TIMI-2910 file (N, C-alpha, C, CB; in pm, 1 decimal, decimal comma, always signed):
<rs>
+----------+----------+----------+----------+----------+----------+----------+----------+----------+----------+----------+----------+------+
!      n_x !      n_y !      n_z !     ca_x !     ca_y !     ca_z !      c_x !      c_y !      c_z !     cb_x !     cb_y !     cb_z ! resn !
+----------+----------+----------+----------+----------+----------+----------+----------+----------+----------+----------+----------+------+
! +10357,8 !  -2028,1 !  +8576,9 ! +10286,8 !  -2144,5 !  +8622,0 ! +10156,5 !  -2154,4 !  +8543,2 ! +10260,8 !  -2138,4 !  +8774,5 !  Met !
! +10111,7 !  -2275,2 !  +8523,3 !  +9992,2 !  -2296,3 !  +8443,1 !  +9905,5 !  -2402,8 !  +8507,9 ! +10028,9 !  -2336,3 !  +8298,9 !  Glu !
!  +9773,5 !  -2381,5 !  +8504,1 !  +9676,3 !  -2477,4 !  +8554,5 !  +9582,3 !  -2511,7 !  +8440,8 !  +9598,2 !  -2421,3 !  +8677,7 !  Leu !
!  +9559,8 !  -2638,9 !  +8419,1 !  +9467,9 !  -2681,0 !  +8313,7 !  +9348,9 !  -2749,7 !  +8380,2 !  +9538,4 !  -2776,4 !  +8210,3 !  Ile !
!  +9230,0 !  -2695,9 !  +8356,1 !  +9106,2 !  -2754,6 !  +8407,8 !  +9021,8 !  -2796,9 !  +8288,7 !  +9028,0 !  -2653,7 !  +8499,8 !  Ala !
!  +8954,6 !  -2910,0 !  +8302,3 !  +8873,2 !  -2960,2 !  +8191,9 !  +8730,1 !  -2984,9 !  +8240,7 !  +8934,4 !  -3090,4 !  +8132,9 !  Lys !
!  +8649,6 !  -2878,0 !  +8245,4 !  +8510,6 !  -2894,8 !  +8287,9 !  +8436,1 !  -2987,5 !  +8192,3 !  +8439,6 !  -2758,3 !  +8296,0 !  Pro !
!  +8341,5 !  -3061,4 !  +8247,9 !  +8267,2 !  -3158,8 !  +8168,1 !  +8154,6 !  -3097,1 !  +8086,8 !  +8211,0 !  -3264,6 !  +8257,3 !  Arg !
!  +8110,5 !  -2979,1 !  +8126,9 !  +7999,7 !  -2916,5 !  +8054,8 !  +8006,7 !  -2764,1 !  +8069,5 !  +7863,6 !  -2969,8 !  +8106,8 !  Asn !
!  +7917,5 !  -2697,0 !  +8003,5 !  +7915,9 !  -2549,1 !  +8002,8 !  +7891,9 !  -2492,6 !  +8142,3 !  +7807,7 !  -2497,1 !  +7906,8 !  Glu !
!  +7808,8 !  -2558,1 !  +8219,6 !  +7778,8 !  -2510,7 !  +8355,6 !  +7904,1 !  -2511,5 !  +8442,9 !  +7669,2 !  -2597,8 !  +8420,1 !  Glu !
!  +7979,1 !  -2620,9 !  +8438,4 !  +8104,2 !  -2628,3 !  +8514,9 !  +8204,1 !  -2524,4 !  +8465,7 !  +8165,5 !  -2768,9 !  +8504,9 !  Glu !
!  +8209,7 !  -2505,2 !  +8335,5 !  +8300,2 !  -2405,1 !  +8278,8 !  +8267,2 !  -2266,7 !  +8334,1 !  +8291,4 !  -2404,9 !  +8124,4 !  Leu !
!  +8140,4 !  -2230,9 !  +8333,1 !  +8098,4 !  -2100,1 !  +8383,5 !  +8131,3 !  -2084,5 !  +8531,8 !  +7948,3 !  -2080,1 !  +8360,8 !  Gln !
!  +8112,1 !  -2191,2 !  +8609,4 !  +8141,9 !  -2186,1 !  +8751,6 !  +8291,3 !  -2162,9 !  +8776,3 !  +8096,4 !  -2315,0 !  +8819,4 !  Phe !
!  +8374,4 !  -2241,4 !  +8709,1 !  +8519,8 !  -2229,1 !  +8726,3 !  +8566,0 !  -2089,0 !  +8684,8 !  +8594,5 !  -2337,8 !  +8643,2 !  Val !
!  +8513,8 !  -2039,8 !  +8573,6 !  +8551,7 !  -1905,4 !  +8528,4 !  +8509,2 !  -1799,7 !  +8628,9 !  +8489,8 !  -1875,2 !  +8391,9 !  Gln !
!  +8390,4 !  -1813,4 !  +8685,9 !  +8344,2 !  -1713,4 !  +8781,8 !  +8431,7 !  -1712,3 !  +8906,6 !  +8198,4 !  -1739,6 !  +8820,0 !  Ser !
!  +8473,0 !  -1831,7 !  +8953,6 !  +8561,6 !  -1839,1 !  +9070,0 !  +8696,1 !  -1773,4 !  +9038,5 !  +8582,3 !  -1986,3 !  +9113,6 !  Val !
!  +8752,4 !  -1807,3 !  +8923,6 !  +8881,6 !  -1749,4 !  +8885,7 !  +8871,5 !  -1597,5 !  +8870,2 !  +8932,2 !  -1812,4 !  +8754,8 !  Leu !
!  +8763,6 !  -1550,6 !  +8811,3 !  +8745,4 !  -1406,2 !  +8794,3 !  +8733,5 !  -1336,1 !  +8929,4 !  +8621,0 !  -1377,7 !  +8709,0 !  Asn !
!  +8658,7 !  -1396,0 !  +9023,2 !  +8645,3 !  -1336,1 !  +9156,4 !  +8779,8 !  -1329,5 !  +9228,2 !  +8545,1 !  -1415,6 !  +9240,8 !  Arg !
!  +8864,8 !  -1428,3 !  +9201,4 !  +8996,9 !  -1431,9 !  +9263,8 !  +9098,6 !  -1349,1 !  +9184,8 !  +9045,5 !  -1576,4 !  +9276,2 !  Met !
!  +9051,4 !  -1286,4 !  +9076,6 !  +9135,4 !  -1204,0 !  +8989,2 !  +9252,4 !  -1284,0 !  +8933,0 !  +9187,5 !  -1081,7 !  +9065,3 !  Lys !
!  +9222,9 !  -1408,0 !  +8893,6 !  +9321,1 !  -1495,4 !  +8830,8 !  +9294,5 !  -1494,3 !  +8681,3 !  +9314,8 !  -1641,0 !  +8889,0 !  Ile !
!  +9396,0 !  -1457,8 !  +8605,6 !  +9382,2 !  -1453,4 !  +8460,0 !  +9347,8 !  -1592,7 !  +8408,4 !  +9512,3 !  -1400,7 !  +8393,0 !  Lys !
!  +9250,1 !  -1599,0 !  +8317,4 !  +9212,3 !  -1727,5 !  +8261,6 !  +9168,6 !  -1710,9 !  +8117,0 !  +9100,7 !  -1791,9 !  +8344,5 !  Asn !
!  +9176,2 !  -1819,7 !  +8043,7 !  +9131,7 !  -1819,5 !  +7904,5 !  +9073,0 !  -1955,8 !  +7872,4 !  +9248,7 !  -1785,0 !  +7807,4 !  Glu !
!  +8980,9 !  -1955,7 !  +7778,6 !  +8916,6 !  -2079,2 !  +7736,2 !  +8972,2 !  -2116,0 !  +7599,5 !  +8760,7 !  -2064,5 !  +7732,2 !  Val !
!  +9015,4 !  -2239,1 !  +7586,5 !  +9066,4 !  -2288,1 !  +7458,5 !  +8976,8 !  -2400,0 !  +7409,0 !  +9213,1 !  -2337,0 !  +7471,5 !  Arg !
!  +8954,7 !  -2399,9 !  +7279,7 !  +8873,8 !  -2505,3 !  +7218,4 !  +8949,6 !  -2637,1 !  +7219,5 !  +8834,6 !  -2467,5 !  +7074,2 !  Glu !
!  +8879,1 !  -2745,3 !  +7246,0 !  +8939,8 !  -2877,9 !  +7236,9 !  +8961,0 !  -2917,9 !  +7091,8 !  +8852,8 !  -2981,9 !  +7308,0 !  Asn !
!  +8870,7 !  -2875,6 !  +7007,0 !  +8876,3 !  -2910,7 !  +6866,4 !  +8990,4 !  -2834,3 !  +6799,4 !  +8741,5 !  -2880,7 !  +6797,0 !  Asp !
!  +9087,9 !  -2905,8 !  +6748,5 !  +9206,2 !  -2844,4 !  +6688,6 !  +9168,4 !  -2755,1 !  +6570,4 !  +9304,9 !  -2952,6 !  +6643,6 !  Val !
!  +9074,1 !  -2800,5 !  +6487,1 !  +9033,6 !  -2720,7 !  +6371,7 !  +8972,8 !  -2588,4 !  +6415,6 !  +8934,1 !  -2798,3 !  +6285,2 !  Lys !
!  +8887,7 !  -2590,6 !  +6515,9 !  +8826,5 !  -2467,7 !  +6565,0 !  +8931,9 !  -2375,3 !  +6624,8 !  +8718,3 !  -2499,3 !  +6669,2 !  Lys !
!  +9026,9 !  -2433,8 !  +6699,4 !  +9130,7 !  -2352,6 !  +6762,3 !  +9219,7 !  -2288,5 !  +6656,5 !  +9215,0 !  -2437,7 !  +6858,5 !  Arg !
!  +9259,5 !  -2366,5 !  +6553,9 !  +9343,5 !  -2312,7 !  +6447,0 !  +9270,1 !  -2201,8 !  +6372,8 !  +9385,1 !  -2424,0 !  +6349,0 !  Lys !
!  +9140,5 !  -2222,0 !  +6347,2 !  +9061,1 !  -2120,5 !  +6279,3 !  +9057,2 !  -1992,6 !  +6362,6 !  +8918,3 !  -2172,0 !  +6252,5 !  Lys !
!  +9036,2 !  -2005,6 !  +6493,5 !  +9029,9 !  -1887,1 !  +6579,0 !  +9165,5 !  -1818,0 !  +6585,3 !  +8983,2 !  -1925,0 !  +6720,3 !  Gln !
!  +9274,5 !  -1894,4 !  +6592,9 !  +9407,9 !  -1835,5 !  +6593,8 !  +9432,2 !  -1758,0 !  +6464,9 !  +9515,1 !  -1944,2 !  +6612,1 !  Glu !
!  +9388,3 !  -1814,2 !  +6352,7 !  +9403,3 !  -1745,5 !  +6224,7 !  +9324,3 !  -1615,6 !  +6224,2 !  +9357,9 !  -1835,7 !  +6109,4 !  Phe !
!  +9199,2 !  -1622,4 !  +6269,1 !  +9115,8 !  -1502,3 !  +6269,7 !  +9173,4 !  -1396,0 !  +6362,4 !  +8972,8 !  -1536,9 !  +6312,0 !  Leu !
!  +9226,8 !  -1437,0 !  +6477,7 !  +9287,1 !  -1341,0 !  +6570,3 !  +9408,8 !  -1273,6 !  +6507,7 !  +9326,9 !  -1410,5 !  +6701,1 !  Asp !
!  +9492,0 !  -1350,9 !  +6438,8 !  +9611,7 !  -1292,3 !  +6378,1 !  +9576,9 !  -1212,9 !  +6252,4 !  +9713,5 !  -1401,8 !  +6344,3 !  Ser !
!  +9465,7 !  -1244,9 !  +6189,9 !  +9422,2 !  -1176,2 !  +6067,9 !  +9398,1 !  -1027,7 !  +6094,3 !  +9294,4 !  -1241,3 !  +6012,3 !  Phe !
!  +9339,2 !   -995,1 !  +6209,8 !  +9314,0 !   -855,4 !  +6243,6 !  +9444,7 !   -776,6 !  +6247,2 !  +9241,7 !   -844,8 !  +6378,8 !  Glu !
!  +9547,6 !   -834,2 !  +6305,7 !  +9677,1 !   -766,7 !  +6312,7 !  +9738,9 !   -748,4 !  +6175,0 !  +9772,1 !   -844,7 !  +6401,5 !  Gly !
!  +9723,5 !   -849,6 !  +6089,5 !  +9778,1 !   -837,5 !  +5953,7 !  +9703,9 !   -730,1 !  +5875,1 !  +9769,9 !   -972,5 !  +5879,7 !  Arg !
!  +9573,9 !   -720,2 !  +5894,3 !  +9496,3 !   -617,9 !  +5824,1 !  +9534,2 !   -478,1 !  +5872,8 !  +9345,5 !   -642,0 !  +5843,9 !  Met !
!  +9560,1 !   -465,7 !  +6001,2 !  +9602,6 !   -337,1 !  +6056,4 !  +9737,5 !   -296,4 !  +5996,3 !  +9611,9 !   -344,4 !  +6211,2 !  Glu !
!  +9828,5 !   -393,2 !  +5984,5 !  +9959,0 !   -365,3 !  +5924,9 !  +9943,5 !   -325,3 !  +5778,3 ! +10051,5 !   -488,1 !  +5937,4 !  Gln !
!  +9855,7 !   -392,0 !  +5706,2 !  +9830,7 !   -358,6 !  +5566,7 !  +9773,7 !   -217,3 !  +5553,9 !  +9734,8 !   -460,5 !  +5503,8 !  Leu !
!  +9680,9 !   -181,2 !  +5639,6 !  +9624,9 !    -45,9 !  +5637,2 !  +9732,0 !    +58,8 !  +5664,0 !  +9512,5 !    -32,8 !  +5739,9 !  Asn !
!  +9823,0 !    +30,4 !  +5756,8 !  +9933,1 !   +124,0 !  +5784,0 ! +10023,1 !   +137,9 !  +5662,0 ! +10015,8 !    +77,1 !  +5905,6 !  Lys !
! +10046,7 !    +26,6 !  +5592,5 ! +10130,1 !    +31,9 !  +5471,9 ! +10061,8 !   +113,7 !  +5363,3 ! +10160,3 !   -110,3 !  +5420,3 !  Ala !
!  +9932,2 !    +99,1 !  +5348,8 !  +9857,5 !   +175,7 !  +5248,8 !  +9865,0 !   +325,4 !  +5280,4 !  +9709,8 !   +128,9 !  +5243,5 !  Ile !
!  +9860,8 !   +359,1 !  +5408,8 !  +9868,8 !   +499,2 !  +5451,5 ! +10012,2 !   +552,4 !  +5448,0 !  +9811,9 !   +514,2 !  +5592,2 !  Lys !
! +10107,9 !   +462,5 !  +5424,8 ! +10248,1 !   +503,5 !  +5419,1 ! +10314,1 !   +512,4 !  +5554,5 ! +10259,3 !   +634,7 !  +5351,0 !  Gly !
! +10250,6 !   +458,9 !  +5657,8 ! +10306,2 !   +465,9 !  +5792,6 ! +10416,1 !   +362,9 !  +5815,7 ! +10196,5 !   +446,6 !  +5894,5 !  Glu !
! +10411,5 !   +251,4 !  +5743,4 ! +10515,4 !   +148,8 !  +5752,6 ! +10551,5 !   +102,8 !  +5612,4 ! +10468,7 !    +28,6 !  +5839,9 !  Val !
! +10669,8 !    +47,6 !  +5599,0 ! +10716,4 !     -3,4 !  +5470,7 ! +10720,6 !   -155,2 !  +5478,0 ! +10856,2 !    +54,7 !  +5433,8 !  Gln !
! +10648,9 !   -221,7 !  +5388,9 ! +10649,4 !   -366,6 !  +5385,8 ! +10768,8 !   -417,0 !  +5306,1 ! +10518,7 !   -419,8 !  +5326,5 !  Leu !
! +10816,1 !   -536,9 !  +5339,9 ! +10927,4 !   -597,6 !  +5267,3 ! +10875,5 !   -663,2 !  +5139,8 ! +11001,3 !   -701,2 !  +5355,8 !  Lys !
! +10962,3 !   -666,6 !  +5039,5 ! +10929,2 !   -742,6 !  +4919,5 ! +10953,6 !   -890,0 !  +4949,8 ! +11013,7 !   -694,8 !  +4795,8 !  Thr !
! +10903,8 !   -976,3 !  +4865,0 ! +10926,2 !  -1119,5 !  +4884,3 ! +11075,5 !  -1150,9 !  +4879,1 ! +10850,2 !  -1201,3 !  +4777,5 !  Leu !
! +11147,7 !  -1087,1 !  +4788,5 ! +11292,6 !  -1109,9 !  +4778,8 ! +11363,1 !  -1069,8 !  +4908,5 ! +11351,8 !  -1031,0 !  +4660,0 !  Asp !
! +11324,6 !   -956,1 !  +4966,9 ! +11384,8 !   -911,1 !  +5092,8 ! +11355,3 !  -1011,1 !  +5204,2 ! +11332,4 !   -770,7 !  +5131,5 !  Gln !
! +11233,0 !  -1058,2 !  +5208,1 ! +11192,6 !  -1153,8 !  +5310,6 ! +11271,4 !  -1284,7 !  +5297,5 ! +11041,8 !  -1181,2 !  +5301,2 !  Phe !
! +11282,5 !  -1335,5 !  +5173,0 ! +11355,5 !  -1460,8 !  +5152,3 ! +11504,9 !  -1444,5 !  +5183,1 ! +11336,6 !  -1509,7 !  +5007,8 !  Leu !
! +11562,9 !  -1329,8 !  +5147,0 ! +11702,4 !  -1303,5 !  +5180,7 ! +11722,5 !  -1303,0 !  +5330,6 ! +11747,8 !  -1170,9 !  +5121,5 !  Asp !
! +11629,0 !  -1242,7 !  +5402,7 ! +11639,4 !  -1236,9 !  +5548,9 ! +11632,0 !  -1378,2 !  +5608,4 ! +11526,9 !  -1147,3 !  +5608,0 !  Glu !
! +11542,8 !  -1460,7 !  +5556,5 ! +11533,4 !  -1599,1 !  +5603,6 ! +11660,9 !  -1675,9 !  +5577,1 ! +11416,5 !  -1669,6 !  +5537,7 !  Leu !
! +11717,1 !  -1655,1 !  +5459,3 ! +11839,1 !  -1725,1 !  +5419,7 ! +11957,2 !  -1684,3 !  +5506,6 ! +11870,6 !  -1697,7 !  +5273,0 !  Glu !
! +11965,0 !  -1555,9 !  +5540,2 ! +12078,0 !  -1504,2 !  +5617,4 ! +12063,5 !  -1522,7 !  +5767,9 ! +12096,4 !  -1359,3 !  +5587,7 !  Asn !
! +11941,5 !  -1544,2 !  +5814,0 ! +11917,1 !  -1558,4 !  +5958,0 ! +11832,5 !  -1682,2 !  +5986,5 ! +11847,5 !  -1432,5 !  +6013,9 !  Asn !
! +11882,4 !  -1802,2 !  +5959,4 ! +11800,9 !  -1921,2 !  +5988,0 ! +11779,0 !  -1937,0 !  +6137,9 ! +11867,7 !  -2047,7 !  +5930,9 !  Pro !
! +11663,2 !  -1987,9 !  +6174,1 ! +11631,8 !  -2004,0 !  +6317,5 ! +11696,5 !  -2126,6 !  +6375,7 ! +11481,9 !  -2011,5 !  +6339,0 !  Ser !
+----------+----------+----------+----------+----------+----------+----------+----------+----------+----------+----------+----------+------+
</rs>
């Protein structure tokens, strides 16, 4: 289930978040601006990609070559 609230200002946002937190209801704030949201999504996923790259450098995981990746896409279309 999902609830979408659209506070008009920062004060209302803080109030709604405090009520939800007191009720132990999981909540998250999303930017209305698509560019800002896309940028944040990229930055959030970037940390995971960097962690994977560090593991590959340490030899903990094996990365696929571009050819392997393209073959996998070709053989398993979504």
